[in-house]
N, C-alpha and C positions, 0 to 999 in steps of 0.2 A: 270432439268431432267438428264443432263450429270452426275452430282454428284451422283444421285441415282443409275444410271446404273453402274457407276464405283464401288460403294459400293457392289452392287449385284455381279458384276464380281469378286471382291476380295473374297466375301463369297463363291462363286462357286469354286474359285481357292483353298481356304482352304479345302473345302469339297473333291474335287477330289484329292488333295494332300494327305489327310488322308486316303481316300479309296484306292488309288494306293499304298501307302506305306504299309498299312495293308495287302492288297491282295498279293502284291509282296513278302512280308516277309513270309506270311503263305503258299501261294500256288505257288509262283514263277511266277505268271502271273498277268497282269493288265486287268480287265474285259472290253471287247470291248463295251458292252452295256452301261456301265457308261460313257465311253469316248464319245460314240456317242450321248447320251442324253445331256450331259453337253456341248458338242461341238455344237450341234444344237441350244441349248438355247443361248450360247455365240454369235453365228452368228446372231441370231434374235436381240439380244441386240445391237450388233454392227451396224446392219442395222438401228435400231431405232435411234441410236446416230451416224449418218453418218459423223459427223464432223471429218476431218482428216483421213477418212477411207482409202484414197489413200496411206498414209504413213503406215498405219497398213497392207495394202495388200502387200506392198513391204517387210515389215518385215516378214510377213507370208510366202511369197515366199522364202525368205532367210531361214526361219525356216524349211520349207519343204525340201529344197535342202540339208541343213546341216544334218537333221535327216535321210534323205535317204542315204546320203554319209556314215554316221556313221553305218547305218544298213548294207550297202553293204560291209563295211570294217570289219564287224562282231565285232564292238566295243560294241554295245548294241543290244537288241532284238527289234522285230517289235512293241511290246507293248510300249517300251520306246520311240520309234520314234513317235508313235501316241500320247502319253502323251505329248511329247515335243511340238507337233503341236497344240494340244488342249489348252495347257497353254499359247501358243503364242497368241491365239485368246482371251483368258481370260485376258491378260494383257491390262490395260486401255490405250486407244489411246494417252492420254496426255503424258504418259511416253515415248512413241515412238517419239512424236513430239520433246521433249527436248533432245533426245539422238538417233541419227540415227544409232549408232552402237549397239543398244539394244540387238539383238539376239546374236551377237558375244560376248557381255559381259556376257550374260546368260551362254553361252557355257563355257567361261573361268571360271566363278564362279563355275559352276557345276563340271568341270573336275579338277579344283584346289582343290575342296572339296574332290573329289575321291582320289587325290594324297595324301592329308593330312591324310585322313582316312587310306590309305594303310600304310603310314609311322607309324602312331600311332598304328595301329593293329600289325605291325611287331615288334615295340618296346615292346608292351605288350607281344607278344609271346616270344620275346627274354628274357624279365625279368622273365616270367613264365617258361622259359627253355623248351618250348614245342618242341616236335620233328618236324623236317622239312624234306622235301623230295626233295629239290632242292638245296642241300648244295653246297656252293661255297668254294673253297680253292685255294691256290696258285698253287696246282697241276692240278686242272681241269678247271681253268679259261683260256679261249682262249684270251690271251692278245692282239694278233694281231687283232682278230675279234672285241674286245672291243674298241681298238684305232680307227679302221676303222669306226665303227659305230659312235663313238664320233665325229670324224672328219667330217663325213657326216652330222650329226645333226648340228654341229656348223656352217659349211659352209652354209647349207640351211637356218638356222636361221639368220646368218649374211647377206646373200644375200637378204632375204626378208626385213630385217630392213633397209638395205642400199637403196633398191628399194623404199620402203615407204618414207624414208627420202628424197630421191631425187625427187620423184613425188609429195608427199604430205607433204612437210616440215612443214608448219604451223599446219596442222591437226595432224601430228605425234607428234609435240612438245606439243600441247594442250592436247593430249590424251596419253601422255607418259606412265602413270601408267597402263592404259588398255593394251597398247602394251607390257609392261613388262610381265604382266600375260598371255597375248596372246602368247608371246614367250615361256613361260613355258608350256603352253598347246600344242603348236606346237612341242616342243621338245619331249614331252611324246608320241604324236601321231606318230611322225617320228620313234621313237624307236620301237614302236609296228609294224609298217609297214616294217621296214628294216629287221626284223627277218624273214619275209616271202618271201623276194625276193632272187634271185639267186646271187651268188658271182660275176658273170660276169656283171649283172645289177648294182650291188653296185659299182664295179670298174668304169663302164661307168658313173654312176651318180656322182661319186667322181670327175672325170675329168671335167664333165660338170659344176658342182658347183664351182670348183676351177677356171675355166675360167671365169664364170659369176662373181665371187667375184673380180677377177682382173679387169674385164671390168668396173664394178660398181665403183671400187676404183679409176680408171682413170677418169671416168665421173665426180665423185664427190671427187676431191683431198682433200678438206677440211676435209672429213670424212675418210681419207685413213687408219689412224692408227687403229689397231685392239683394240676393246674395251675389256680391261682386265676383267671388270665386267661380260661381256657377256660370255667370256671363262669360268670363274669360275662358273657362274650360270648354264650353260649347263653341265659342268663336275659334279657339285654337284647333279643336278637333275638326271642325268644318273646313277651315283653311288648309290644314295639313292634308285632309282627305282630297280636297280639290287639287292640291299640288301633286299628290301621289297619282291622281287620275291622269296626269300628263304622261306618266310612264307606264300606263296600263296596256300598251299596245306593242306589238312586234311584227315585223314583216315576215312573210313566208312565200315560198315559191307556190304559184297557183296549183301546179300539178302535185304538190306535196300536201295539199289540204286533206284532212281526214275527218271522219265521223266524230262528232262530239265537240269539235272546235267551234268557237264563236267568232263570227266576222264582225269587224268594226262597222258602224253605221255608214261610214263613207265608202267602204267596200261594197256593201249591199246596194248602195245607190247606183253603182256602176251597172247593175243588172236591169235597171228600170226600162231601158229601151231595147232590151234583147227579146227576141222571139223564141228563145229556147225555153222549153217547159221545165218546171221543177226547180227553178232557181230560187234560193232563199229570199224572202222579202221582209223578214222581221229585223227591226233596227234597235231593239231594246237592249242589246248587248248583255243580256243576262242568260240564265239557264234555259229560259224558254226559247232562246234563239240558237241553241246548239244544232249543229248540222246533222242531217240524217244521211243515210247512204245514197238515197235518191238525189238529194241536194248536192252532195259531193260529186256524183257522176255528172250532174248538170253543169256544175261549175267547171269541171275539166273539159266538157264539151265546149263551153263558152270560151275557155282560154284559147281554144284552137280557131276561133272565129276571127274575123277582121277586127272587131272591137275588143277582143280579149286582151287581158293583161298578163304579163309573166309573173307578176307579184301582187299579192293582196295583203291587207293588214288584218291581223286577228287580235282578239283580246287575250292577254296573258292569262293562263289558267291558274286559279288559286287552288292549291291542294287541300281542300277542306277536310279530307279524311285525316290528314296529318294533324291539323289543328284541333279536330274533334278529339283525337288521341291525346294531344297536349292538354286540352281542357280537363279531360278525365284524369290524366296522370297528375296534374297539379292538384286537383281536388283530393285525390287519394293520398298524395304525399302530405298535404296539409292536414287532412283528416287523421292519417296515421300518426303524425307528429303530435296532434292534440291528444290522441289516445295514449301515446307514450308519456306525455306530460302528466296525464291523469292517473297513471299507474304508480 
């Protein structure tokens, strides 16, 4: 019976993955109805196959916490959070039993896929010589800000690795590859968060992380020397992400603006001197800045005024639903392969 239920769960996963990808790409949303129905069916199937359900519940709680955190940080939308949770339920329990870091692996696989996608997309845009709207040059790069962010990210990453090595040495060594990818994911998240915090907070954080780094180095002298590979990995990731940001924008006709799109900060600045009510004012360029119906109507009214523009710049949409599906698919394939090797 367990095998039959697992097959049904995987079929349901494939179905919701296709539906969510198609809907997200076409309409920019993931239907709640589909998620609810599939989620209920998955819960019923898990109750019928209650073996190891305690482990599944732990992973589900982790998935809920992580998805909520990503939503609160405006990394992805509410629909993506719900999709992540539903697919956590759809994952066969046996895969959770053999890997207690399952959800963290899914997150790492998903976000690593996003990173690779952004780099490939930026390379393609560079080859095609497409116009960009966040151009970097030696004249406008804030070198001090860049070095500060890199140092913060590196220290935070090194502190976490040292802490894990000190507290969970055997576990850390056995799952080293996962921690390497996890480190990449952490670096990318840290970079996004640091942009939004004040200079004073960054300075305080730098001092705190530096002190923690020294303390951890003293506690674990054998691991005192700085890992050069870690320094290079962090530096390369930050540089490539900065470079990819140059190609994160695309022009659009003002009258074609739609709900859910995110305007560039430079486009939002055009509205500052306008008397039209309801214009967007958020310049964060993240999920918190997605346009509402009221803001879209106001923008189109603004376009018809004397100071209106025929064209605005929007942030390219990242299809997170697709990459969440990719993350779970990679985890299931690797997990299934490990089970096959063990039989």
